[in-house]
C-alpha positions in Angstrom: -7.2 28.4 -9.2 -8.7 26.5 -6.3 -6.4 26.4 -3.2 -6.5 23.1 -1.4 -6.6 22.9 2.4 -4.0 20.7 4.0 -4.9 17.0 3.4 -6.3 15.3 6.4 -3.7 13.2 8.0 -4.3 9.5 8.2 -3.3 6.5 10.1 -4.8 4.2 7.4 -4.4 0.5 6.9 -1.4 0.4 4.6 0.8 -2.6 3.8 3.4 -3.7 6.3 6.1 -4.0 3.6 9.2 -1.8 3.9 8.4 1.8 3.6 4.6 1.1 3.8 4.2 0.7 7.5 1.5 2.6 9.3 2.2 6.3 9.7 1.6 8.2 12.8 -0.8 11.0 12.4 0.8 14.2 11.1 -0.5 17.7 11.6 0.0 19.5 8.3 0.9 23.2 8.2 -1.3 25.9 6.8 -0.5 27.4 3.4 1.7 30.5 3.6 0.8 33.5 1.3 2.3 36.9 0.7 1.2 38.2 4.1 2.8 35.3 6.0 5.9 35.5 8.1 8.8 33.2 7.1 10.2 30.4 9.2 13.7 30.8 10.5 15.3 30.3 7.1 18.6 28.4 6.7 18.7 27.7 10.5 19.7 24.1 10.1 16.1 22.8 9.9 15.4 20.6 6.9 12.4 21.9 5.1 10.4 20.7 2.0 8.5 23.5 0.4 5.3 22.2 -1.1 1.9 23.0 -2.6 -0.9 20.7 -1.6 -2.2 20.5 -5.2 1.0 20.0 -7.2 1.8 16.6 -8.6 5.5 17.3 -8.9 5.5 18.0 -5.1 3.5 14.9 -4.5 6.3 12.8 -5.9 8.7 14.0 -3.3 6.2 14.1 -0.5 5.4 10.5 -1.0 9.1 9.6 -0.9 9.6 11.6 2.3 6.7 9.6 3.9 7.8 6.3 2.5 11.3 6.7 4.0 9.8 7.7 7.4 11.2 11.2 7.4 8.3 13.1 8.8 10.2 14.0 11.9 13.3 15.0 9.9 11.9 17.0 7.0 9.4 19.7 7.9 6.8 20.6 5.4 6.2 24.3 4.5 3.2 24.9 2.2 3.4 27.8 -0.2 0.5 29.5 -2.0 1.7 29.4 -5.6 -0.9 32.1 -6.6 0.2 34.5 -3.8 3.8 33.6 -3.1 5.6 35.2 -0.1 8.3 37.6 -1.1 10.7 35.9 1.3 10.3 32.6 -0.5 11.2 34.3 -3.8 14.1 36.3 -2.4 15.7 34.0 0.2 14.7 30.4 -0.7 14.1 29.9 -4.4 13.9 32.9 -6.8 12.3 30.8 -9.6 9.3 30.4 -7.2 8.6 26.8 -8.0 8.0 23.8 -5.8 9.1 21.3 -4.6 12.2 22.7 -3.0 14.3 21.2 -0.3 16.3 23.2 2.2 19.0 21.0 3.7 22.4 21.7 5.3 22.4 25.2 4.0 21.6 24.2 0.5 18.5 24.5 -1.6 17.7 21.7 -4.0 14.9 21.7 -6.6 13.3 19.5 -9.3 11.3 16.5 -8.3 13.3 13.8 -10.0 16.6 15.2 -8.6 15.0 15.4 -5.2 14.0 11.7 -5.3 17.6 10.8 -5.9 18.8 13.3 -3.2 16.5 11.9 -0.6 17.6 8.4 -1.3 21.3 9.3 -1.2 21.3 11.6 1.9 18.6 10.2 4.2 18.0 7.0 6.1 15.0 4.8 5.4 13.8 2.2 2.8 15.5 2.7 -0.6 13.3 4.1 -3.3 14.8 1.7 -5.9 15.9 -1.9 -5.7 19.6 -2.3 -4.8 20.2 -5.9 -5.7 18.1 -6.6 -8.8 19.8 -5.4 -12.0 16.7 -6.2 -14.2 14.5 -4.1 -12.0 17.1 -1.3 -11.7 17.3 -1.1 -15.5 13.6 -1.1 -15.9 13.2 1.6 -13.3 15.7 3.8 -15.2 13.8 3.2 -18.4 10.4 4.0 -17.0 11.6 7.1 -15.2 13.4 8.3 -18.3 10.3 7.9 -20.4 7.7 9.4 -18.0 7.5 12.8 -19.7 5.7 11.5 -22.8 3.0 10.0 -20.6 2.5 13.2 -18.7 2.5 15.3 -21.9 -0.2 13.0 -23.3 -2.3 13.4 -20.2 -2.1 17.2 -20.3 -2.9 17.2 -24.0 -6.0 15.2 -23.3 -6.8 17.6 -20.4 -6.8 20.5 -22.8 -8.9 18.6 -25.2 -11.4 17.9 -22.5 -11.7 21.6 -21.8 -12.1 22.5 -25.5 -15.1 22.6 -27.7 -13.6 20.3 -30.3 -14.6 16.7 -30.9 -11.3 15.1 -29.8 -11.8 11.7 -28.2 -10.2 11.7 -24.8 -9.8 7.9 -24.8 -8.0 8.0 -28.2 -5.6 10.7 -27.0 -4.5 8.9 -23.8 -4.7 5.3 -25.0 -1.1 4.9 -26.3 0.3 6.3 -23.1 -2.0 4.4 -20.8 -1.5 1.2 -22.7 2.2 1.5 -22.1 1.6 2.0 -18.4 -0.6 -1.1 -18.4 2.0 -3.1 -20.2 4.8 -1.9 -17.8 2.7 -2.8 -14.8 2.7 -6.4 -16.0 6.5 -6.7 -16.4 7.0 -8.3 -13.0 4.6 -10.8 -11.6 5.5 -10.6 -7.9 3.2 -7.6 -7.1 0.9 -4.9 -8.5 3.5 -2.1 -8.7 5.9 -1.2 -11.5 8.7 -3.1 -9.9 6.6 -5.8 -8.5 6.0 -6.3 -4.8 6.7 -2.9 -3.3 6.1 0.7 -4.2 9.2 2.4 -5.6 10.3 5.7 -7.0 8.8 4.7 -10.3 5.3 4.6 -8.8 6.0 7.9 -7.2 6.9 9.5 -10.5 3.8 8.3 -12.4 1.0 8.0 -9.8 0.4 11.7 -8.9 -0.3 12.5 -12.6 -2.1 9.3 -13.6 -4.5 9.3 -10.6 -5.0 13.0 -10.8 -6.1 12.8 -14.4 -8.2 9.7 -13.7 -10.3 11.7 -11.3 -10.4 14.7 -13.6 -11.5 12.9 -16.7 -14.1 11.0 -14.7 -15.5 14.3 -13.3 -15.2 16.3 -16.5 -16.0 13.8 -19.2 -17.3 10.7 -17.4 -14.3 8.8 -18.9 -12.9 5.9 -16.9 -9.1 5.6 -17.7 -9.0 2.2 -16.0 -11.7 0.5 -18.1 -10.1 -2.3 -20.0 -6.9 -1.8 -18.0 -7.1 -4.2 -15.0 -3.5 -3.7 -13.9 -3.9 0.0 -13.9 -7.0 -0.3 -11.8 -5.3 -2.7 -9.3 -2.2 -0.5 -9.1 -4.3 2.6 -8.1 -6.2 0.6 -5.6 -3.1 -0.8 -4.0 -1.3 2.5 -3.9 -4.2 4.0 -1.9 -3.8 1.3 0.8 -0.4 2.7 1.5 -0.4 5.5 4.1 2.7 7.2 2.7 0.8 7.7 -0.5 -2.8 8.2 0.6 -1.8 10.9 3.1 -0.6 13.2 0.3 -4.0 13.5 -1.4 -6.3 15.2 1.0 -9.8 16.1 -0.1 -10.2 14.7 -3.6 -13.0 17.3 -4.4 -10.4 20.1 -4.0 -7.9 18.3 -6.1 -10.5 17.9 -8.9 -11.6 21.6 -8.5 -7.9 22.6 -8.9 -7.7 20.6 -12.1 -11.0 22.0 -13.4 -9.7 25.5 -12.7 -6.4 24.7 -14.5 -8.2 23.7 -17.6 -10.9 26.4 -17.5 -13.7 24.2 -16.3 -14.6 25.8 -13.0 -17.1 23.8 -10.9 -18.4 24.4 -7.4 -16.9 22.3 -4.7 -19.6 20.8 -2.4 
């Protein structure tokens, strides 16, 4: 699998809304492999263990940036193809990311970490606090995110196969639900309207990753006929907290190609 270099930090031109203010440039750490020395584990430093090409990680990384926690939560990048023994033995034996080291505890799973960050750290809230309709819709969308992700991966496997499966037909039901959900509130382009929220963080790393992959592998445009989806992706990429987590798109596409057995050279 392709290993992505640290994404280039950005100062960008994101929205000035809460959680979307301009980020100061962040120097991102190198990826640590089996021959790398560990940080001073469980020394009181709060660390988020990540991979630069993992969509589950990206959910939490976006939230960390959105809440302005770059100085409070240190990133530690792990090579998932060549994991350090100390990560498996002393941090998280299952060997998955994202993982948060905080106050002597280790917390995993991306959805749990979104809730944990919101409950335990300062900064803009990831979900609305004073709008019951939006709160209920957020719970509904987050709870039903897995079928959308499963549909995207199923289409990804079809794109890599020799069969005649139509990618558009495979993803249409899931993407049409996303398009419909993006039209629920008229006060902005995001799932809950005006501002990016945890709902966008849950969906976007997968939707945009597969958008780029299908365009490269099959010349299929997921946004065609879905104007709200197209606008949503465009607006997300104007937000520094989001854009800073992508890095070189060519490497992200190469990682997806490798995952589905469609290796291509990266220029």
